N, C-alpha and C positions, 0 to 999 in steps of 0.2 A: 512834372508837378509832384505826385506823390514821393519821388526821390528826396525832395526837398523837405517834405513834412517828417518821414519818417526820423531822420535823426533828432528833430526838436521832440516827437513823441517818445521816443526810446529815452531821451534825457530825461524828460520829464518822470516817465515810469521809474527810471533807475533813481531818483530823487524820492518820489513817493516811496518807494520801498525801502530806502535807506532811513526815511523817516519814521517809517512803520516800524523798522528794526529797533527802534529807540523807544517805541511806545509801551506802556504798561497793557492798555486795551485799544482795539481798533473800533472807531464808531461807525457802523454802517449806516451812513446818512438817509434820512427819510424826507421826502417822498420817493425818491429816485434810486437810492441804493448805489453800491460802489462796483458793482458786478465783479469784474475779474480781478480788483484791487483786494476786495476780502478774501480770494482766493491766496492771494499772494500773503496777506496777513497770517492766514492760517498756515501757509507753507512754513512760516518763520514761527510757528506755535503761539502766536499772539491771539488771544480771546478775541472774537469779533461779536460785537454787541448789536443786536439785530431787533426791528421792531415788525410785528405781525402785520403785514399789509396785503392788499389784493395786487399789489404791482410785481411783475413779474421778476425783474431784477432782485428785489427783496426776497421773494421766494426761492432765488438761487441761493442767497446766503443762508437761509433757513433750512434748505435741504441739505446743505453742506453740514449745518450743525446738526441736524437730524442723523446724518451718517454717522456721525462721531458719537452719537448714543442719546439718548432721551435726557440723560443726566446732564449732558453739555446743553442740549437743546433750553432744558429748562432754567438753566444757570443764565443763559446768556440771550434769550430773547423776551421780549416785553410784549405787551398788549396796548400799553399807553404810551404816550409820552413821558409822563410823569416816571412811570415804572422804568422806563428806557433808560432815563437820567440815574434812578436809583440802582440800576443793576450795573451801569458805567462805572460808578463811584464806587460801588461794592466789588467790581470784579478788578478794579484797578489798586486795591489794596493789598498789602503785603502777602500773607499767607495763602489768601485767596486766590490772589494773583498768580502766586508760584504753582499751585496746586492746579489750577487750570492750565498752565502753561505746560507742565507735566502732563496732563491728562491729554491735551491735544497732541503733543509730540508723540504720545505712546499710540495714539489713535491714527495720527496721520496718514499712515499707509492706506486707511480704508479711503480717504480721498485721492491720495496721489500714488497709490502702489500700483505695480505692474499689470497687476491682473485687473483692476479697475480701469486703466487705460485702455488695455486690449478688449475689456468687454465693451466699454463705450465706443471703440473704433470699430468694433464688429458690429454694434447697432446702428451706428450712423451708416456703415456700408449696406445693411439691410435697408434702411430707411430711403437711401438713395436709389436702390433697386427697385422697391416698391414705388416709387415717385415715378422713376422713369416708365416703368411698365403702365404704371396707370396713365400716363400723358404720352405714350407712343400711340401711333396710329396704324 
């Protein structure tokens, strides 16, 4: 059954990424958040506008913006729905949008660089070992 679903999912993901590539900004939806799709947008150097909420998926995007720098976090994160709209419109405008894209591209290795991936995989391995030890009889 899963083998029938995967081609459809990957086709949809390709469509979403190609649409995002032509976008001025990526709006991380709320209250649910885009999850991994916001990562894809940042990988394409597209500014991701996000809203501070207590939902974990939204926190994921905010964490990525924070890793890109407090200046990026400040420019692209909102505390209210009204502020979210204002930031999205501002971030999509000419020079500001180009400046944000350049900044995200310059700092993209902080999210996707080899050392980040190695650190994350090492931490995940350590977590699995701790969980295994704590659940072993």
